[in-house]
ZAKEVO-923704 format. One line per 10 residues: number of its first residue (from 0); their letters; for each residue x, y, z of N, C-alpha, C. Coordinates in steps of 0.001 Angstrom, whole numbers, plus 500000, padded with zeros to 6 digits. Each point is the difference from the previous one (the first is absolute). Layout:
N
NUM) A) X/Y/Z/X/Y/Z/X/Y/Z  ...
//
This chain:
403
0) XXXXXXXXXX) 526792/487552/520442/498604/499989/498847/499457/498903/499725  498712/499641/500640/499161/499057/499349/500108/499545/498822  500443/498901/499342/499848/499023/498640/498744/499856/499973  499610/500103/498505/499075/498917/499361/500942/499562/498404  499652/498771/500109/500850/499534/499121/499087/498527/498951  500275/500927/498929/499276/499191/498912/500268/498813/499467  499028/499135/499346/500233/498649/499435/500692/499752/498855  500592/498904/499636/500701/500217/498999/499414/500560/498096  500913/500425/500208/499309/500463/498122/498663/501212/500440  499828/500414/500974/499122/500975/499872/500896/502024/500540
10) XXXXXXXXXX) 500897/499784/499416/500642/501725/500544/499673/500781/499025  500199/499180/498544/500066/500593/498496/499208/502072/499865  498712/499563/500916/499180/501173/499989/500270/500811/500156  500806/499706/501917/500737/500895/500531/500900/500402/499531  501209/499437/499907/500879/501121/498852/499397/500669/499417  498956/499982/499690/499194/500905/498732/499641/501207/500535  500061/499956/501866/498982/500986/500196/498816/500237/500395  499382/498282/499775/498519/500007/500431/499725/500381/500918  499007/500716/500649/500259/500546/501327/498700/498859/500896  499609/498962/499344/498955/499153/501036/500768/498779/499700
20) XXXXXXXXXX) 499947/499352/501632/500768/498565/500146/498292/499066/500493  499880/499391/499731/498682/499200/499781/500799/499140/500620  498945/499076/501164/499898/499162/501296/501038/498764/498447  498974/499704/499631/500502/499191/499082/501936/499475/499616  500391/501472/500213/501625/499842/499040/500873/499337/501674  499349/500465/500938/501104/499717/500994/500096/498985/501310  501280/499568/499653/500214/498613/500453/499934/500532/501932  500634/500571/500604/500206/500520/501467/500273/501265/500547  499663/500128/501438/500071/501202/499917/500651/500023/501651  501010/500691/500037/501461/500435/501460/499611/500161/500863
30) XXXXXXXXXX) 500093/500282/500963/499969/500760/501576/498563/499927/500139  498910/499854/499701/498419/500440/500427/499893/501326/500081  500027/500653/498597/499906/501540/500025/498088/499841/500387  500051/501378/500042/498277/500254/500062/500086/500712/499418  497775/500077/499111/500048/500358/499437/499744/501744/499818  501078/500502/498843/500399/501566/499846/501184/500413/500385  500527/498788/500022/501745/500159/500486/500671/499855/498845  501413/500768/499599/500598/499715/498666/500661/498704/500632  500035/499497/498639/500688/498555/499793/500757/500170/498405  501177/499678/499951/500977/499438/498907/499430/498619/498958
40) XXXXXXXXXX) 499907/500420/499107/499035/498777/498736/501976/499913/499288  499763/498401/500301/501598/499374/499624/499577/498990/499009  500525/498965/499140/500131/499026/499194/499904/498792/501019  499899/498880/499206/500390/498838/500835/500854/499363/500447  501522/501190/499494/501181/499936/500945/500449/500977/500414  498993/500717/500882/500384/501175/500466/500120/501482/499677  500138/499909/498653/501025/501242/499266/498377/500588/499938  500249/501915/500877/499329/500901/500005/499744/500742/498549  498408/499644/499865/499205/500809/498800/499690/501470/500303  498894/500347/501448/499368/500877/499904/499438/499731/501422
50) XXXXXXXXXX) 499887/501339/500231/499558/500492/501967/498081/500193/499571  499551/499862/500813/498247/500479/499519/499471/499563/501804  498837/499616/500036/499269/500015/501137/498375/498730/499999  500479/499533/500715/499347/498675/500775/498828/499741/500196  498831/499944/499168/498857/499417/501015/499208/498862/499675  499791/498874/500891/499852/498588/499605/498990/499731/499800  499526/500986/500430/497799/500046/499555/499653/500047/498729  501093/500791/499447/499377/500377/498112/500696/498567/499304  499777/499938/499619/500706/499309/498424/500756/500435/499395  500119/501269/499874/501227/501147/499902/500653/499852/500970
60) XXXXXXXXXX) 501018/499184/500477/500295/498996/501432/501208/501804/500065  500606/500194/498645/501175/500669/500702/499802/501640/498699  500227/500964/500362/499819/500962/499521/501443/500730/499628  500429/500541/498823/501672/499788/499946/499752/501828/499700  500972/500686/500909/500449/501397/499415/501215/500814/499351  500690/498856/500555/502130/500595/499851/500711/498526/499143  500574/500369/499278/501226/498972/499407/501270/499447/500093  499770/501301/501211/501530/500251/500572/499688/499779/501311  501169/499347/499995/500599/499355/501552/500747/500586/501223  500443/501409/499107/500460/501172/500607/498965/500568/501017
70) XXXXXXXXXX) 499048/500515/499243/498636/500491/500499/498445/499939/500604  500492/500420/501247/498550/499523/500873/499150/500670/499312  498754/499373/500562/498860/501431/500300/499579/499980/501085  500501/501244/499718/499809/500721/501497/499365/501305/499032  500034/500966/501501/499528/501692/499571/500237/500451/498653  501293/499595/500329/500828/501401/498418/499376/498603/498667  500055/498820/500034/499596/499273/499296/498776/500779/499045  499257/499712/501471/497954/500229/498883/499989/501892/499541  500827/500688/500761/499556/501046/499810/500538/500548/498621  501709/499125/500171/500219/500270/497944/498818/499373/498885
80) XXXXXXXXXX) 499367/498908/500379/498864/499368/499034/498645/500965/499862  500566/501113/500671/498612/500766/500341/500429/501001/499218  500938/500517/500249/500319/501322/499463/500327/499684/498444  500750/498468/499899/499851/500342/498406/498395/499822/499217  499227/499338/500264/498197/499857/499622/500146/501166/499988  499588/500772/501211/499561/501504/499346/500462/500507/499285  501771/500325/499986/500346/500716/498946/499655/499195/498737  500017/499241/499431/499182/499472/499335/499341/500528/499343  499069/500351/500478/498369/500770/500021/500076/501537/499871  501077/500554/500744/500747/501258/499590/500472/500157/498507
90) XXXXXXXXXX) 500527/498946/499181/500749/499836/498730/498509/499714/499155  499792/499489/500260/498841/499776/498918/498609/500861/500260  500111/500871/501021/499059/501353/499864/498850/499676/500727  499725/499423/500787/498758/499429/500605/499549/501002/501755  501455/500755/500019/499282/500525/501452/499860/500911/500095  498624/500411/498829/499445/501229/500252/498845/500213/501702  500107/500268/500584/499773/500720/501481/498377/499727/500095  499370/500651/498968/498166/499096/499213/499207/498996/499659  501487/499150/499759/499735/498912/499482/500447/498512/500895  499406/498949/499607/500273/498733/500228/501273/499230/499385
100) XXXXXXXXXX) 500542/499008/500610/501662/499511/499692/499587/498504/500692  500934/499029/499443/500175/499081/500787/501384/500191/500515  500583/500090/500946/501259/500353/500494/500965/498984/500029  499391/498516/500401/500236/498881/500473/499487/498902/499008  500584/499296/499281/499177/499114/499604/500848/498418/500390  499924/499752/501115/500401/498646/500416/501270/499154/499630  500117/499061/499075/500917/499348/499752/500594/500837/498991  499541/500370/499229/500773/501209/498654/500619/500741/501337  500044/500416/500573/500542/501319/500575/501152/499552/501597  499947/498443/499571/501168/499587/500470/499670/499689/501503
110) XXXXXXXXXX) 498251/499809/500348/499182/500373/500972/499254/499383/500158  499856/498534/499923/498680/499019/500128/499578/500314/500796  498408/500054/499707/498908/499855/501283/499680/501816/500023  500853/500298/499478/499630/501568/500664/499551/500774/498871  498783/500566/499850/499612/501101/499389/499609/500977/500426  500447/501412/499701/499449/501405/500207/499501/500895/498989  498326/500386/500163/499873/500912/499638/499930/501754/500326  500632/500492/498941/499367/501509/500682/499089/500792/499026  498372/500260/501472/499146/500647/498799/500475/501706/500754  500494/500695/499212/500304/501968/500306/500572/499570/501161
120) XXXXXXXXXX) 499809/500486/501893/500734/500102/500581/499935/498799/501123  499517/499067/499307/499537/498526/500970/500449/498834/499119  500768/499342/501144/500297/498645/499123/499306/498443/500700  499831/499284/499318/499375/498389/500339/501025/498890/499894  500418/499204/501148/500744/499217/499499/499344/498734/499826  500193/499388/499027/498974/498349/500361/501168/499461/500623  500284/498940/500857/500653/498859/499971/499423/498759/499395  501100/499268/499311/499397/498570/499508/500941/499079/500009  501182/500203/501503/500624/499029/500520/500015/500347/501384  500494/498739/500936/500611/499980/501545/500847/500328/500414
130) XXXXXXXXXX) 500730/500364/498366/501517/500422/499958/500145/501281/500590  499036/500574/499362/499926/501794/500025/499062/500772/500754  498938/498830/500642/499097/500560/501229/500997/500018/501212  500862/498490/500140/500659/500407/501720/500893/501120/499669  500356/500705/498745/501358/501167/500081/498752/500681/499839  498678/500599/500435/499314/501500/499531/500593/500420/500693  500472/500232/501535/500845/501013/500738/501140/500152/499284  500772/499820/499296/500796/500639/499713/499912/500278/498272  498794/499233/499408/499799/501169/498644/499149/501036/500147  499086/499987/500799/499163/501281/500432/500962/501490/499779
140) XXXXXXXXXX) 500579/499932/501173/500713/500894/500243/501376/501085/498759  500268/498400/499905/500566/500825/498729/499558/500348/498353  498580/499759/500242/498656/500015/498817/500604/501570/499850  499355/499942/501784/499480/501499/500529/501252/501955/499694  501540/498448/500097/501079/501316/500055/499508/499889/498485  500424/499121/499076/499950/500143/498291/499287/500565/499178  498875/499807/500296/498944/500477/499783/498745/501111/500195  500311/500349/501149/499346/500885/501059/498052/499846/499744  500054/499385/499776/498360/499760/500428/499141/500283/501372  498537/500784/499517/499285/500769/501288/500088/498499/500342
150) XXXXXXXXXX) 499625/498858/499801/499393/498970/500183/500600/499149/499736  499090/498153/500724/500513/498643/499022/499123/499258/500786  499683/499424/499173/498759/499000/500036/500547/498865/499899  500460/499018/499935/500376/498312/500474/498643/498944/499880  500136/499638/498885/498633/499021/499897/501096/498269/499344  498882/499344/500122/500407/498587/499780/498640/499069/500237  499785/499134/498444/498727/499768/499692/500261/498411/500785  498564/500161/500436/499901/498545/500221/500664/498594/499780  499651/499734/498407/499939/498897/499434/502029/500018/500124  500954/501010/499872/501246/500186/499978/500289/498810/501721
160) XXXXXXXXXX) 499295/501221/500227/500295/500031/502094/499912/498161/500402  499285/499273/499108/499615/498922/500696/501328/498855/499081  500767/500446/498695/500684/499457/499336/501589/500081/500300  499741/501314/500642/501829/500291/500978/499640/499657/501205  499133/499583/500777/500176/499418/501536/499472/501351/500902  499440/501243/499444/500083/501029/500831/498564/500814/500478  500400/499943/501338/498469/500443/500952/499443/501207/499696  498942/500318/499760/499306/501530/499626/499634/500625/501275  499424/498508/500848/499231/501193/500654/500690/500344/501197  499388/501003/500592/500457/501366/501163/501310/500803/499908
170) XXXXXXXXXX) 499958/499589/498461/501699/501009/499717/499917/501504/500651  499997/500628/500519/499712/502002/500282/498463/499574/499654  499235/499018/500797/499039/500257/500542/498967/500744/498392  500964/499278/498858/499456/500528/498885/498723/498218/499601  499122/500487/498606/499246/499158/500308/500113/499935/498330  499304/498571/499195/500189/499792/498726/501319/499791/499406  500637/500525/498414/501053/500121/499986/500848/500803/500270  499447/500812/500708/501298/501284/500521/500679/499210/501067  501493/499751/500620/500410/499854/500887/500895/500936/500779  500276/501643/499426/500191/500543/500872/499801/501542/499069
180) XXXXXXXXXX) 500006/501391/500622/500124/501180/499498/501158/500685/500528  500764/501055/499520/500998/500686/500276/499852/501592/499877  500240/500702/500923/499692/501841/499152/498162/500161/500248  499920/500867/499229/498678/501226/499633/499596/498618/498896  499365/499185/500229/499260/499340/498795/498598/500592/500171  499174/499914/498417/499071/500671/500213/498710/498965/499587  498683/500572/500666/499911/498620/499872/498695/500315/499086  499662/501193/499040/499110/499899/498984/500858/499947/498458  499535/499694/498716/501449/499802/499448/500621/500993/499462  501100/499635/499214/501161/501297/500002/499629/499645/498463
190) XXXXXXXXXX) 500011/501807/499282/500334/499943/498525/501667/500359/499983  499746/498769/497933/500845/500050/499439/500145/500681/498869  500313/500753/498749/500433/499654/498515/500900/499477/499232  498878/499782/498905/500684/499046/499316/500291/500723/498581  500514/499926/498942/499823/500526/499095/498191/501401/499670  500083/500728/500425/499412/500881/500266/498262/499914/500544  499722/498427/501014/498976/500117/500193/500698/499180/501753  498678/500271/500680/499642/499921/501912/499530/499346/500167  500774/499125/500817/499297/498318/500893/499968/500452/501720  499081/499253/500486/500096/499763/501662/501032/498679/499671
200) XXXXXXXXXX) 500539/499557/500525/500128/499119/500916/499933/500010/501665  499862/498392/500069/499690/499647/501369/500883/499515/500339  501389/499990/500780/500801/499816/500478/499785/498866/501036  498431/499699/500971/500711/498668/500803/498911/498975/499463  498834/500536/499279/499030/498981/499154/500094/499519/498723  500606/500972/499282/500031/499768/498567/500465/498684/499595  499552/499441/498895/501225/498628/498906/501040/500836/500050  501167/498491/500811/500971/499911/500091/500471/501335/500430  501132/501097/499131/500153/500476/501320/498914/501550/500086  499131/500135/499201/499235/501133/500095/499417/500244/497991
210) XXXXXXXXXX) 500865/499690/499084/499722/500172/498447/501440/499363/499874  499319/499827/498554/500656/499666/499459/501159/500093/498346  501452/500523/501113/501145/500829/499643/500378/499140/498514  500130/499103/500002/500232/498690/498940/499395/500583/498369  498990/500157/499756/499369/500366/498686/500246/502147/499984  500854/500281/501008/500247/501065/498984/499645/500426/498585  500777/499591/499771/501344/500263/498315/498071/499033/499143  499642/498982/500525/499197/499409/498796/498822/500864/500280  499443/500459/500910/498735/501054/499864/500192/500849/499148  501706/500353/499970/500019/501543/499374/499357/499469/497715
220) XXXXXXXXXX) 501156/498827/500566/500012/499285/498729/498748/499614/499051  498966/499970/501579/499176/499017/498908/499121/501113/499061  499763/501406/501068/499119/500813/500014/500229/501143/498838  501222/499244/498844/500547/500525/499032/498995/499462/498810  499253/498922/500303/499107/499047/498988/498343/500262/500652  499835/501125/500289/498673/499754/500889/498718/501112/499364  500875/500964/499044/499458/501111/499750/498881/499364/499452  498229/501124/499792/498758/499762/499884/499290/498676/500276  500519/498859/500606/500022/498393/499888/498787/499980/501864  499590/499354/500004/498836/499336/501201/500729/498995/500431
230) XXXXXXXXXX) 500649/500327/501229/500603/499109/500285/500004/498955/501738  499904/499346/499804/500216/499043/501259/500900/499553/500370  499765/500374/501857/501506/499825/500703/500208/499239/500822  499837/498443/499993/500018/498842/500791/500661/499445/501176  499424/499968/501326/500909/499926/501407/500897/501330/499885  499436/501206/500045/500231/501312/500199/500280/500556/500939  500048/499502/501032/500488/500372/501021/499398/501811/500664  501106/501167/500091/500129/501167/500211/499767/500624/498747  499888/499479/498873/499372/500382/499101/501311/500516/498797  501855/499548/500082/500629/500810/499412/499886/499366/498567
240) XXXXXXXXXX) 499691/499421/499727/499340/499748/498142/499321/500810/498867  498665/499971/501566/499274/500493/499381/500066/501461/500153  500289/500819/500639/500652/501427/500194/500680/500066/499054  500976/499467/499630/501081/500522/498895/499281/499277/498824  499346/499380/499788/499074/500381/498724/499536/501290/500021  498825/499883/500411/499302/501203/500346/500590/501674/499591  501132/499872/501020/500869/501042/499787/500480/500563/498966  501522/498680/500189/500797/500878/499005/499388/498868/498342  499563/498689/500399/499420/499818/498645/499247/500483/499004  498753/501021/500977/499689/500117/499386/498560/498982/499547
250) XXXXXXXXXX) 499667/499049/500739/498939/499392/499413/498514/500324/500766  499153/499527/499100/498863/500474/499862/499093/500115/501252  500196/498661/500370/499163/499514/501253/501226/498702/500853  499898/500378/501124/500792/498388/500957/499111/499468/501107  499717/498916/500118/499605/499262/500458/500961/499117/500528  500025/499982/502043/500537/499028/500812/499239/498891/500757  500670/499041/499781/499513/498880/500855/501072/499916/501187  499753/499650/501741/500605/498830/500570/498942/499695/501039  500623/499030/500163/499016/499392/501300/500045/500360/500780  501090/501006/500719/500107/500347/501295/498995/501512/500496
260) XXXXXXXXXX) 499009/500001/500265/499128/501445/500485/501585/501074/500258  500571/499477/500898/501418/501122/500781/500433/500926/498749  500310/498802/498946/500688/500195/498703/499144/500945/499392  499011/500025/499698/498848/500627/499202/499930/501019/500710  499982/500347/501057/499713/501254/500786/500712/501361/499377  501301/499242/500181/501360/500977/499940/499983/499586/498551  500091/499238/499187/500148/500731/498902/498827/500358/499511  499172/500438/500020/498467/501071/500347/500921/501437/500833  500159/499935/500572/500629/500927/500824/501149/500989/499453  501147/498708/498965/500982/500795/499068/498912/500433/498950
270) XXXXXXXXXX) 499842/499505/499129/499804/500227/499072/498087/502049/499811  499985/499929/501560/499509/501518/500807/500956/500890/500196  500876/499216/500384/501760/500811/500278/500458/500710/498681  499663/499585/498903/500969/500142/498720/498544/500857/498772  499112/500436/501206/499123/500236/498995/499657/498985/498809  499988/498825/499975/499037/498992/498832/499275/499330/499831  498486/500972/499144/498469/499637/500131/500015/498856/499286  500849/499834/498695/499923/498972/499151/500539/498379/500352  499742/499657/501287/500409/498792/500943/499352/499250/501395  499733/499025/499341/499107/499431/501240/500358/498821/501048
280) XXXXXXXXXX) 499801/499820/500409/500473/498592/500619/498897/498942/500719  500243/498459/500192/499113/499652/500674/500482/499018/500656  499381/499161/500345/500560/499239/500863/499559/498458/499102  500845/498670/500260/500306/498592/499048/500515/499033/500086  499659/498969/499622/500248/498655/499677/500810/500522/498996  502007/499632/499641/499734/500522/498438/500124/499199/498937  499534/498718/500167/499853/498727/499791/498392/499790/499308  499462/500325/501439/498435/500089/499607/499486/501426/499300  500365/501251/499931/500233/500666/499707/500391/500460/497797  500817/499321/500374/500207/499907/498525/499298/498885/499048
290) XXXXXXXXXX) 499952/498648/500644/498724/499298/499303/497999/500464/499776  500735/501453/500743/498463/500231/500507/499447/501183/498680  501697/500569/499701/499869/501593/498836/499686/499447/498645  500826/498269/500192/500556/499001/498563/497628/499424/499988  499510/499994/500895/498754/499443/500009/498816/501782/499557  500314/500356/500379/499573/501329/499644/500319/500941/498274  500777/499307/499546/500846/499972/498596/501239/501819/500002  500439/499945/501471/499785/501636/500194/501275/499826/499114  501020/501306/499484/501092/499714/499657/500457/501716/500833  501686/499694/499558/500556/500775/500454/501679/500207/498985
300) XXXXXXXXXX) 499958/502054/500206/501349/499756/498822/501286/499577/500027  500006/499933/501728/501012/499619/501403/500090/499257/501297  500713/498375/499590/499581/499783/501579/501727/499673/500791  499157/500296/501304/501842/499963/500510/499321/499043/501234  501577/498641/499597/499526/499066/501389/501475/500017/501088  499635/500449/501329/501230/500064/500920/499257/499697/500979  500238/498424/500297/499760/499159/500983/500077/499953/500809  499905/499653/501186/501242/499103/501175/500693/498959/500001  500817/499761/500129/500803/498747/499973/499199/498756/499701  499870/499296/499382/499136/498545/499893/500866/498460/500589
310) XXXXXXXXXX) 500975/500474/500097/500727/498396/500809/500448/501061/501058  500526/499353/500844/501738/499978/501392/500425/498995/499675  500031/499299/499110/501144/499207/500023/500115/498826/498553  501027/499351/499432/499691/499132/499227/498829/499010/499782  499711/499848/501158/499028/498728/500301/498354/500459/499426  499854/500995/499662/498793/501050/499922/500110/500007/498272  501044/500157/499669/500414/500529/498470/499336/499732/499311  499176/498839/499057/499555/499149/499307/498603/500851/500513  499395/500030/501132/498952/500615/499791/500091/500705/500062  500917/501342/500093/500160/501389/500121/500166/500565/498321
320) XXXXXXXXXX) 500357/499094/499191/499876/500160/498422/499340/499334/499569  498528/499734/500078/498568/499390/499973/499383/501590/500124  500096/500887/501043/499273/501135/500587/501081/500738/498920  500578/499783/499982/500639/501475/499054/499481/500273/498713  500222/498086/499491/498873/500280/498616/498856/499940/499911  499104/499572/500431/498802/500615/500561/499707/501176/500048  500659/500786/501006/499309/501389/500049/500635/500542/498098  501094/500041/500212/500681/500599/498543/499308/499791/498820  499109/498677/499204/499332/499602/499760/498971/500574/500335  499057/500128/501114/498792/501043/500467/500322/501110/499212
330) XXXXXXXXXX) 501397/501046/500370/499860/501231/499875/499994/500155/498291  500547/499080/499422/500488/499961/498923/498540/500141/498550  499285/499211/500438/498756/499911/499726/499029/501435/500459  500447/501152/500791/499611/501247/500250/500136/500708/498910  501126/499755/499605/500657/501157/499433/499452/500071/498119  499778/501452/499358/499732/501049/498531/500881/499140/500177  500316/499513/498222/501606/499748/498676/500302/501175/500788  501247/499920/499478/500802/500953/500813/500260/500736/500935  499766/499062/500894/499501/500596/501993/501443/499191/500171  499862/501090/500946/501114/499658/500995/500238/499412/501094
340) XXXXXXXXXX) 500743/498775/500373/499907/499196/500942/501590/500136/501366  500162/500358/500699/500722/500487/501166/499916/498908/500759  500790/498815/499975/499675/498731/501575/501714/500395/499985  499612/499486/501332/501250/500328/501309/499766/498189/500619  501297/499610/500542/499830/498700/500977/501203/500325/501374  499512/500489/501187/501009/499780/500873/500599/499339/500438  499321/498335/499920/500325/498515/500142/502012/499987/499807  500772/499437/500769/501338/500002/499844/500478/498711/499307  498767/499041/500605/500502/498988/498781/499377/499423/498927  499321/501267/499341/499496/499955/499122/501141/501239/498718
350) XXXXXXXXXX) 500830/498994/499730/501005/500789/499049/499587/500799/498745  500919/500919/499991/499745/500903/498432/499154/498583/498239  500669/499082/500454/499688/498732/498480/498775/499945/500707  499968/499130/501231/498880/499621/500660/498764/501579/498998  500214/500932/500283/498653/500673/500145/499449/500346/498273  501592/499768/499123/499503/500418/498935/499113/498106/499347  500417/499325/500064/499148/498758/499672/498687/500291/501033  499924/500586/500831/498534/500467/500343/498962/501074/499382  500788/500263/499680/499239/501224/499034/499860/499397/498503  500885/498816/498934/499476/499377/499438/499478/499518/500076
360) XXXXXXXXXX) 500471/498658/500636/498314/499448/500930/498525/500351/499716  500157/501128/501101/498810/501285/499364/499376/500383/499302  500692/500542/499261/499576/500385/498482/499209/499007/499455  501167/498626/499637/499295/499162/499073/498238/499655/500631  499779/499743/501623/499126/499399/500251/499214/501285/499928  499949/501500/499861/499344/500710/500018/499140/500214/498389  501379/499653/499132/500254/499244/498405/499783/502146/499582  501068/500379/500711/500384/501164/499390/501606/500260/499972  500208/501180/498864/501491/499663/499742/500609/501422/501106  501071/499860/500714/500838/500408/500306/501135/500481/500229
370) XXXXXXXXXX) 500414/501268/500075/501504/500393/499758/499955/500933/500826  501270/499068/500746/501127/500854/501429/500483/501276/499228  500022/501123/500581/500541/502011/499916/500923/499725/500613  499982/499593/501620/500812/500054/500662/499837/499194/501352  501383/499730/500381/500181/498839/501388/501285/500875/500669  499190/500479/500681/500622/500944/501543/499962/498878/501224  500567/500703/500843/500088/499596/501097/499871/501427/501651  500742/499123/500642/499743/501154/501290/501066/501325/499950  499569/500917/500539/500431/501314/499503/501687/499854/500727  500923/500757/499654/500841/499838/500078/500954/500514/501470
380) XXXXXXXXXX) 498865/500429/501404/500558/499688/501531/499548/498558/500325  499326/499122/499148/499735/498648/499980/501400/499004/499799  501044/500096/499495/501333/499146/499481/499243/498916/499778  500294/498907/499834/500661/497960/500187/501292/499750/500213  499896/499022/500644/501977/499574/500322/499714/499377/498699  501335/499868/498759/500500/499398/499700/500231/498266/500854  500118/500460/500857/501068/498361/500328/498326/499771/500941  498852/500336/500426/498783/499304/499897/499138/500238/499101  499515/500104/499311/499109/500332/498761/498350/499924/500820  499957/498708/500834/498760/499961/500311/499032/501777/501007
390) XXXXXXXXXX) 500990/500654/499914/500351/501531/500129/499238/500776/499016  499935/499525/498681/499454/500484/499239/498388/499815/499770  499202/500405/500620/498545/499422/499845/499271/500657/499357  500022/501352/499726/498701/501051/499506/500669/499623/498249  498483/499452/499266/499605/500205/498348/498886/500681/499506  500089/501215/499389/498779/500696/499520/500660/500104/498727  498634/499118/499122/500206/500382/498526/499042/500605/499279  500549/501022/499377/498900/500417/498987/499677/500198/498801  498763/499588/499706/499919/498510/498516/499290/500926/499836  498943/499681/498487/499367/500942/498946/498895/498022/499697
400) XXX) 499397/500665/499750/498525/498675/500100/499669/500385/498357  499950/498663/499224/498992/500412/498314/498848/499847/500051  499195/499559/498729/499009/499679/500020/499019/498514/500462
//
């Protein structure tokens, strides 16, 4: 087995089962392994620590999967990990055939670089690491056997491909971020049900894997505060928070805003699908729209902020923090006294403590008293790993603003 030897005093995180070995921690690599090969991680004095997969083109030089020296990373290993992940979703009651569910959540399920979402009878596989891309021919038949989908769409975003050194062009003749398809994949949106609402999901062209499954429980929780309110859902995508506010929450009226015309068209279709006439959707930039609504003196009983990731890495964190503060301060000024702010961050480098501080600064800037009622995270089919706290990315705070 090729060996990756650590520099002195670099082993502690990996004995603690952190799965990412950065290039800066490595002293030497033996036997000239190729990218995608299995390697053993050893301490400076050559003691075994863990087993993983090498990628010389990534800052995460080795992704670790096993801490047992007698455990090969073979088909039986991947099968056991997939079986355990699917069994967890069965345990928490998320395998409704008509619904959506995250079956595999990367590092949190011991399968770093692999995300699998189920939408009804179909799967979307989102590959985020070369280690998993190199094993698709092994993993996809296992998913077919264990999950019995009608079809599978395999996706890989361009930014991640660049960081991992993976070439997308020419993969099975596919274009864009679809690497390949397996089985009978529908070309039209598929439909899922969540909390009594139906949604169309674009498997090949939608954001991420087609739908934000991680906000499942937050959409329902936020709806409980919306009775009789006029609601602004900013960065609404396909209308999840907006439709829950209208149907489950009893909101008086809902306005959803998103930058993407494709997302807005899907949101409108979802509102029509659910027979909701008091919800409308428009295209617009979040910052410009909030500023324009404030200039008009517009007020809402509730505002939902669910923007996309503002920072891809820690170097971009200061700018991201300023953007969150500006957006939240603007939203607070749009709220009536006693109004509800549901504000989210999916930026992994923004900690829960950071986000609380952002809200404090935004409240001070807006000169509005703010009470934090609930602090929430991703749905339980999106667990995070205690050994890799970077996997806790989603923050959702439900707040009340004073006069």
